[in-house]
TORTI-935559 format. One record per atom (N, C-alpha, C, CB): y, x, z; residue in three letters. Coordinates in steps of 0.05 Angstrom, whole numbers, plus 5000, padded with zeros to 4 digits. Each point is the difference from the previous one (the first is absolute). Glycine has a CB too. Example, Ala and Ser with C-alpha at 12.3 -4.5 7.8 and 13.67 -1.06 7.14 Angstrom:
BEGIN
+------+------+------+------+
|    y |    x |    z | rest |
+------+------+------+------+
| 4886 | 5264 | 5156 |  ala |
| 5024 | 4982 | 5000 |  ala |
| 5024 | 5018 | 5000 |  ala |
| 4977 | 4962 | 5025 |  ala |
| 5044 | 5031 | 4961 |  ser |
| 5024 | 5016 | 5001 |  ser |
| 5022 | 4985 | 5014 |  ser |
| 4987 | 5024 | 4957 |  ser |
+------+------+------+------+
This chain:
BEGIN
+------+------+------+------+
|    y |    x |    z | rest |
+------+------+------+------+
| 4988 | 4902 | 4789 |  met |
| 4988 | 5016 | 5023 |  met |
| 4965 | 5006 | 4997 |  met |
| 5042 | 4977 | 5031 |  met |
| 4961 | 5043 | 4978 |  lys |
| 4974 | 5010 | 4997 |  lys |
| 4983 | 4991 | 5025 |  lys |
| 5018 | 5038 | 4972 |  lys |
| 4952 | 4950 | 5027 |  ser |
| 4984 | 4993 | 5022 |  ser |
| 4991 | 5027 | 5020 |  ser |
| 4983 | 4958 | 4967 |  ser |
| 5008 | 5031 | 5052 |  lys |
| 4994 | 5027 | 5018 |  lys |
| 4980 | 5013 | 4986 |  lys |
| 5010 | 4983 | 5045 |  lys |
| 4972 | 5003 | 4937 |  glu |
| 4976 | 5017 | 4988 |  glu |
| 5009 | 5015 | 4977 |  glu |
| 4967 | 4968 | 5013 |  glu |
| 5063 | 5026 | 4972 |  gln |
| 5001 | 5016 | 4984 |  gln |
| 5017 | 5026 | 5000 |  gln |
| 4987 | 4960 | 4983 |  gln |
| 5022 | 5047 | 5041 |  ile |
| 5013 | 5022 | 5011 |  ile |
| 4982 | 5019 | 4993 |  ile |
| 5024 | 4981 | 5036 |  ile |
| 4977 | 5043 | 4953 |  lys |
| 4977 | 5018 | 4997 |  lys |
| 5020 | 5022 | 5005 |  lys |
| 4961 | 4978 | 4966 |  lys |
| 5028 | 5042 | 5053 |  ile |
| 5011 | 5027 | 5006 |  ile |
| 4978 | 5019 | 4996 |  ile |
| 5033 | 4984 | 5035 |  ile |
| 4960 | 5034 | 4952 |  pro |
| 4984 | 5016 | 4992 |  pro |
| 5006 | 5023 | 5025 |  pro |
| 4999 | 4985 | 4944 |  pro |
| 4971 | 5025 | 5067 |  asp |
| 5002 | 5021 | 5014 |  asp |
| 4983 | 5030 | 4991 |  asp |
| 5009 | 4958 | 5033 |  asp |
| 5006 | 5062 | 4961 |  his |
| 4983 | 5019 | 4986 |  his |
| 4995 | 5017 | 5022 |  his |
| 5019 | 4997 | 4952 |  his |
| 4955 | 5005 | 5046 |  thr |
| 4984 | 5014 | 5020 |  thr |
| 5017 | 5031 | 5017 |  thr |
| 4953 | 4979 | 4965 |  thr |
| 5050 | 5009 | 5060 |  gly |
| 5013 | 5020 | 5019 |  gly |
| 5033 | 5000 | 4993 |  gly |
| 4953 | 5033 | 5002 |  gly |
| 5058 | 4946 | 4987 |  lys |
| 5030 | 4993 | 4998 |  lys |
| 5005 | 4977 | 5012 |  lys |
| 5007 | 5021 | 4961 |  lys |
| 5004 | 4975 | 5045 |  arg |
| 5022 | 4972 | 5013 |  arg |
| 5016 | 4996 | 4982 |  arg |
| 5004 | 5007 | 5046 |  arg |
| 4989 | 4977 | 4933 |  glu |
| 5024 | 4987 | 4982 |  glu |
| 5014 | 4976 | 5012 |  glu |
| 4974 | 5012 | 4961 |  glu |
| 5052 | 4987 | 5033 |  thr |
| 5019 | 4978 | 5006 |  thr |
| 5013 | 4985 | 4989 |  thr |
| 5001 | 5020 | 5020 |  thr |
| 5003 | 4952 | 4973 |  arg |
| 5014 | 4991 | 4987 |  arg |
| 5028 | 4986 | 5008 |  arg |
| 4958 | 5002 | 4982 |  arg |
| 5062 | 4996 | 5014 |  leu |
| 5015 | 4986 | 5008 |  leu |
| 5000 | 4971 | 4990 |  leu |
| 5020 | 5042 | 5007 |  leu |
| 4987 | 4944 | 5014 |  leu |
| 4996 | 4966 | 4996 |  leu |
| 5022 | 4985 | 5015 |  leu |
| 4948 | 5004 | 4997 |  leu |
| 5059 | 4974 | 4997 |  ala |
| 5017 | 4980 | 5005 |  ala |
| 4992 | 4982 | 5017 |  ala |
| 5015 | 5007 | 4962 |  ala |
| 4983 | 4983 | 5062 |  phe |
| 4985 | 4983 | 5012 |  phe |
| 5033 | 4981 | 5005 |  phe |
| 4946 | 5033 | 5024 |  phe |
| 5043 | 4934 | 4975 |  val |
| 5027 | 4987 | 5000 |  val |
| 4984 | 4975 | 5011 |  val |
| 5035 | 5022 | 4958 |  val |
| 4983 | 4964 | 5064 |  trp |
| 4997 | 4986 | 5012 |  trp |
| 5019 | 4978 | 5009 |  trp |
| 4973 | 5034 | 5001 |  trp |
| 5022 | 4928 | 5001 |  asn |
| 5027 | 4995 | 5012 |  asn |
| 5008 | 5004 | 5022 |  asn |
| 4998 | 4977 | 4977 |  asn |
| 5027 | 5023 | 5034 |  cys |
| 5007 | 5002 | 5020 |  cys |
| 4986 | 4987 | 5035 |  cys |
| 5036 | 5007 | 4956 |  cys |
| 4956 | 4968 | 5032 |  gly |
| 4990 | 4985 | 5020 |  gly |
| 4969 | 5000 | 5010 |  gly |
| 5037 | 4978 | 4982 |  gly |
| 4952 | 5053 | 4995 |  phe |
| 4975 | 5002 | 5009 |  phe |
| 4998 | 5019 | 5022 |  phe |
| 4985 | 4986 | 4958 |  phe |
| 5033 | 5032 | 5040 |  phe |
| 5000 | 5023 | 5030 |  phe |
| 5027 | 5017 | 4994 |  phe |
| 4940 | 5010 | 5008 |  phe |
| 5064 | 5005 | 5010 |  ser |
| 5035 | 5014 | 5001 |  ser |
| 4988 | 5024 | 4977 |  ser |
| 5028 | 4993 | 5065 |  ser |
| 4995 | 5024 | 4932 |  arg |
| 5005 | 5011 | 4985 |  arg |
| 4992 | 5033 | 5008 |  arg |
| 5033 | 4958 | 4988 |  arg |
| 4966 | 5041 | 5045 |  asp |
| 4997 | 5027 | 5012 |  asp |
| 4974 | 5009 | 5006 |  asp |
| 5041 | 4993 | 5017 |  asp |
| 4940 | 4984 | 4974 |  val |
| 4977 | 5014 | 5006 |  val |
| 4979 | 5023 | 4983 |  val |
| 5009 | 4957 | 5023 |  val |
| 4974 | 5056 | 4990 |  ser |
| 4987 | 5019 | 4987 |  ser |
| 4992 | 5001 | 4974 |  ser |
| 4990 | 5001 | 5036 |  ser |
| 5003 | 5013 | 4957 |  asp |
| 4990 | 5002 | 4965 |  asp |
| 4971 | 4989 | 5003 |  asp |
| 5028 | 5049 | 4981 |  asp |
| 4957 | 4963 | 5045 |  glu |
| 4971 | 4992 | 4999 |  glu |
| 5000 | 4971 | 5001 |  glu |
| 4983 | 5040 | 5022 |  glu |
| 5038 | 4945 | 5006 |  lys |
| 4997 | 4972 | 4997 |  lys |
| 5005 | 4982 | 4975 |  lys |
| 5011 | 5009 | 5043 |  lys |
| 5011 | 5005 | 4941 |  ile |
| 5005 | 4987 | 4973 |  ile |
| 4980 | 4999 | 4980 |  ile |
| 5040 | 5013 | 5008 |  ile |
| 4942 | 5011 | 5000 |  ile |
| 4970 | 5007 | 4980 |  ile |
| 4980 | 4977 | 5010 |  ile |
| 5002 | 5059 | 4998 |  ile |
| 4999 | 4942 | 5029 |  glu |
| 4979 | 4972 | 5010 |  glu |
| 5010 | 4981 | 4996 |  glu |
| 4982 | 5014 | 5032 |  glu |
| 5037 | 4971 | 4969 |  met |
| 5006 | 4976 | 4991 |  met |
| 5001 | 4991 | 4968 |  met |
| 5022 | 5007 | 5043 |  met |
| 4981 | 5014 | 4943 |  trp |
| 4994 | 5000 | 4968 |  trp |
| 4966 | 4994 | 4996 |  trp |
| 5042 | 5041 | 4991 |  trp |
| 4940 | 4969 | 5022 |  arg |
| 4980 | 4999 | 4999 |  arg |
| 4988 | 4970 | 5013 |  arg |
| 5004 | 5054 | 4996 |  arg |
| 5010 | 4935 | 5033 |  lys |
| 4997 | 4975 | 5007 |  lys |
| 5015 | 4980 | 4985 |  lys |
| 4990 | 5018 | 5040 |  lys |
| 5026 | 4988 | 4949 |  ser |
| 5019 | 4973 | 4988 |  ser |
| 4982 | 4984 | 4978 |  ser |
| 5051 | 5028 | 5004 |  ser |
| 4956 | 4940 | 4989 |  pro |
| 5018 | 4995 | 5020 |  pro |
| 4997 | 4992 | 5027 |  pro |
| 5014 | 4994 | 4965 |  pro |
| 5008 | 5009 | 5052 |  ala |
| 4994 | 4989 | 5032 |  ala |
| 5026 | 4995 | 5004 |  ala |
| 4960 | 5027 | 5022 |  ala |
| 5038 | 4959 | 5003 |  arg |
| 5028 | 4992 | 5015 |  arg |
| 5015 | 5010 | 5005 |  arg |
| 4987 | 4982 | 5013 |  arg |
| 5042 | 5017 | 4993 |  ser |
| 5017 | 5017 | 5016 |  ser |
| 4993 | 5010 | 5023 |  ser |
| 5026 | 4979 | 4982 |  ser |
| 4978 | 5046 | 5016 |  leu |
| 5000 | 5016 | 5024 |  leu |
| 5019 | 4996 | 5030 |  leu |
| 4989 | 5028 | 4958 |  leu |
| 5036 | 4966 | 5030 |  asp |
| 5028 | 5000 | 5020 |  asp |
| 5000 | 4969 | 5009 |  asp |
| 5034 | 5040 | 4973 |  asp |
| 4959 | 4937 | 5007 |  asp |
| 4999 | 4981 | 5009 |  asp |
| 4983 | 4980 | 4998 |  asp |
| 5032 | 5016 | 4999 |  asp |
| 4954 | 4979 | 5025 |  pro |
| 4975 | 4987 | 5007 |  pro |
| 4997 | 4969 | 4995 |  pro |
| 4999 | 5036 | 5034 |  pro |
| 5021 | 4953 | 4956 |  glu |
| 5007 | 4974 | 4994 |  glu |
| 5005 | 4991 | 4969 |  glu |
| 5018 | 5005 | 5045 |  glu |
| 4987 | 5026 | 4936 |  asp |
| 5001 | 4989 | 4973 |  asp |
| 4966 | 5003 | 4991 |  asp |
| 5058 | 5015 | 4987 |  asp |
| 4943 | 4962 | 5002 |  glu |
| 4972 | 4997 | 4984 |  glu |
| 4992 | 5016 | 4971 |  glu |
| 5005 | 4954 | 5022 |  glu |
| 5019 | 5052 | 4967 |  thr |
| 4993 | 5009 | 4978 |  thr |
| 4990 | 5030 | 4999 |  thr |
| 5030 | 4966 | 4987 |  thr |
| 4956 | 5035 | 4990 |  phe |
| 4988 | 5020 | 4986 |  phe |
| 5009 | 5022 | 4987 |  phe |
| 4982 | 4970 | 4998 |  phe |
| 5021 | 5054 | 5011 |  tyr |
| 5013 | 5023 | 4987 |  tyr |
| 4979 | 5019 | 4995 |  tyr |
| 5044 | 4994 | 5021 |  tyr |
| 4965 | 5021 | 4947 |  asp |
| 4988 | 5021 | 4988 |  asp |
| 5014 | 5025 | 5003 |  asp |
| 4983 | 4970 | 4971 |  asp |
| 5003 | 5054 | 5033 |  val |
| 5016 | 5026 | 4992 |  val |
| 4991 | 5012 | 4975 |  val |
| 5008 | 5011 | 5045 |  val |
| 5009 | 4989 | 4942 |  glu |
| 4992 | 5005 | 4970 |  glu |
| 5003 | 5032 | 4997 |  glu |
| 5018 | 4951 | 4980 |  glu |
| 4966 | 5063 | 4998 |  cys |
| 4996 | 5030 | 5000 |  cys |
| 5007 | 5004 | 4972 |  cys |
| 4962 | 5008 | 5037 |  cys |
| 5060 | 5001 | 4951 |  leu |
| 5010 | 5006 | 4983 |  leu |
| 5002 | 5028 | 4994 |  leu |
| 5015 | 4962 | 5008 |  leu |
| 4990 | 5051 | 4962 |  thr |
| 5004 | 5018 | 4988 |  thr |
| 5034 | 5006 | 5003 |  thr |
| 4954 | 4988 | 4971 |  thr |
| 5053 | 5036 | 5034 |  pro |
| 5028 | 5006 | 4992 |  pro |
| 5012 | 4981 | 4978 |  pro |
| 4989 | 5049 | 5012 |  pro |
| 4997 | 4953 | 4961 |  asp |
| 5009 | 4990 | 4981 |  asp |
| 5001 | 4971 | 4997 |  asp |
| 4987 | 5040 | 4986 |  asp |
| 4991 | 4944 | 5030 |  glu |
| 4993 | 4975 | 5001 |  glu |
| 5025 | 4992 | 5020 |  glu |
| 4944 | 5004 | 4991 |  glu |
| 5063 | 5002 | 5028 |  leu |
| 5024 | 4996 | 5015 |  leu |
| 5030 | 5002 | 4980 |  leu |
| 4969 | 5022 | 5046 |  leu |
| 5029 | 5001 | 4946 |  ala |
| 5024 | 5004 | 4985 |  ala |
| 5008 | 4969 | 4977 |  ala |
| 4985 | 5062 | 5004 |  ala |
| 4991 | 4933 | 4987 |  gly |
| 4997 | 4981 | 4977 |  gly |
| 5011 | 4973 | 5013 |  gly |
| 4957 | 5023 | 4976 |  gly |
| 5029 | 4971 | 5055 |  arg |
| 5012 | 4976 | 5005 |  arg |
| 5027 | 5001 | 5006 |  arg |
| 4960 | 4988 | 5013 |  arg |
| 5053 | 5030 | 4998 |  ile |
| 5025 | 5005 | 5005 |  ile |
| 5015 | 5004 | 4971 |  ile |
| 4987 | 5022 | 5048 |  ile |
| 5005 | 4984 | 4936 |  asn |
| 5021 | 5004 | 4975 |  asn |
| 4998 | 4971 | 4983 |  asn |
| 4991 | 5058 | 4994 |  asn |
| 4984 | 4927 | 5014 |  asp |
| 5003 | 4968 | 4990 |  asp |
| 5007 | 4987 | 5015 |  asp |
| 4974 | 4999 | 4977 |  asp |
| 5046 | 5006 | 5049 |  glu |
| 5011 | 4985 | 5016 |  glu |
| 4987 | 4978 | 5007 |  glu |
| 5033 | 5017 | 4986 |  glu |
| 4939 | 4987 | 5019 |  ser |
| 4984 | 4983 | 5019 |  ser |
| 4997 | 5012 | 5022 |  ser |
| 4978 | 4980 | 4969 |  ser |
| 5038 | 5036 | 5049 |  phe |
| 4995 | 5011 | 5023 |  phe |
| 5030 | 5000 | 5017 |  phe |
| 4956 | 5029 | 4977 |  phe |
| 5061 | 4961 | 5007 |  ala |
| 5033 | 5000 | 5011 |  ala |
| 5000 | 4979 | 5027 |  ala |
| 5025 | 5005 | 4945 |  ala |
| 4967 | 4980 | 5045 |  his |
| 4996 | 4971 | 5025 |  his |
| 4980 | 4996 | 5019 |  his |
| 5014 | 4977 | 4968 |  his |
| 4967 | 5039 | 5039 |  thr |
| 4975 | 4998 | 5012 |  thr |
| 5010 | 5017 | 5027 |  thr |
| 4962 | 4996 | 4954 |  thr |
| 5026 | 4988 | 5070 |  glu |
| 5005 | 5015 | 5026 |  glu |
| 4978 | 5018 | 5001 |  glu |
| 5024 | 4964 | 5027 |  glu |
| 4975 | 5056 | 4959 |  asp |
| 4972 | 5018 | 5002 |  asp |
| 5014 | 5027 | 5015 |  asp |
| 4968 | 4982 | 4949 |  asp |
| 5011 | 5037 | 5062 |  tyr |
| 5003 | 5024 | 5006 |  tyr |
| 4979 | 5017 | 4979 |  tyr |
| 5015 | 4986 | 5052 |  tyr |
| 4992 | 5031 | 4950 |  val |
| 4988 | 5022 | 4981 |  val |
| 4996 | 5030 | 5020 |  val |
| 5028 | 4976 | 4950 |  val |
| 4947 | 5033 | 5047 |  arg |
| 4991 | 5028 | 5014 |  arg |
| 4989 | 5009 | 4980 |  arg |
| 4991 | 4992 | 5045 |  arg |
| 5015 | 5044 | 4944 |  phe |
| 4988 | 5018 | 4983 |  phe |
| 4981 | 5006 | 5017 |  phe |
| 5034 | 5016 | 4971 |  phe |
| 4949 | 4993 | 5016 |  ile |
| 4976 | 5017 | 5029 |  ile |
| 4985 | 5013 | 4977 |  ile |
| 4987 | 4962 | 5050 |  ile |
| 5011 | 5073 | 4956 |  asn |
| 4978 | 5009 | 4988 |  asn |
| 4975 | 4996 | 5012 |  asn |
| 5027 | 5027 | 4985 |  asn |
| 4950 | 4958 | 4995 |  val |
| 4980 | 4998 | 5010 |  val |
| 4974 | 5014 | 4996 |  val |
| 5025 | 4969 | 5002 |  val |
| 4955 | 5035 | 5011 |  ser |
| 4975 | 5014 | 4986 |  ser |
| 4970 | 4980 | 5000 |  ser |
| 5024 | 5051 | 5019 |  ser |
| 4962 | 4956 | 4967 |  pro |
| 4978 | 4981 | 5001 |  pro |
| 4995 | 4990 | 5029 |  pro |
| 4979 | 5023 | 4959 |  pro |
| 5017 | 5001 | 5056 |  asp |
| 4987 | 4995 | 5032 |  asp |
| 5025 | 4985 | 5013 |  asp |
| 4966 | 5050 | 5008 |  asp |
| 5053 | 4943 | 4980 |  leu |
| 5017 | 4979 | 5021 |  leu |
| 5001 | 4976 | 4989 |  leu |
| 5029 | 5031 | 5017 |  leu |
| 4965 | 4966 | 4964 |  leu |
| 4999 | 4977 | 4984 |  leu |
| 4968 | 4976 | 4996 |  leu |
| 5039 | 5039 | 4976 |  leu |
| 4940 | 4978 | 5028 |  tyr |
| 4975 | 5000 | 5005 |  tyr |
| 4987 | 5011 | 5018 |  tyr |
| 5004 | 4995 | 4967 |  tyr |
| 4999 | 5006 | 5055 |  pro |
| 4992 | 5013 | 5021 |  pro |
| 4964 | 4999 | 5003 |  pro |
| 5052 | 4989 | 5020 |  pro |
| 4936 | 4989 | 4969 |  asp |
| 4978 | 5003 | 5006 |  asp |
| 4979 | 5014 | 4977 |  asp |
| 5016 | 4963 | 5032 |  asp |
| 4999 | 5045 | 4951 |  arg |
| 4981 | 5016 | 4974 |  arg |
| 5003 | 5029 | 5013 |  arg |
| 5011 | 4969 | 4948 |  arg |
| 4966 | 5042 | 5038 |  lys |
| 4997 | 5024 | 5013 |  lys |
| 5001 | 5021 | 4978 |  lys |
| 4975 | 4980 | 5038 |  lys |
+------+------+------+------+
């Protein structure tokens, strides 16, 4: 898993470059029907407590993986018995890092 600081998406003058990334989170953290922006917001804020169950004291993370990293996890059978949701999002630097200019 890459840390938030390791995800680098170059922006070439005037062109908005995007990259397909897989965001993975436990189903206890929040529902799967949230917006892409909410998933990225929770990736930035995690670890955090459940948005759906105020009595759940577990701290959850949103992971950000490349498609190859996710495929490796699936192929190594370390994903088969998890209760995780996955969303593929085409992201640009300004979506991942809105405070950067």
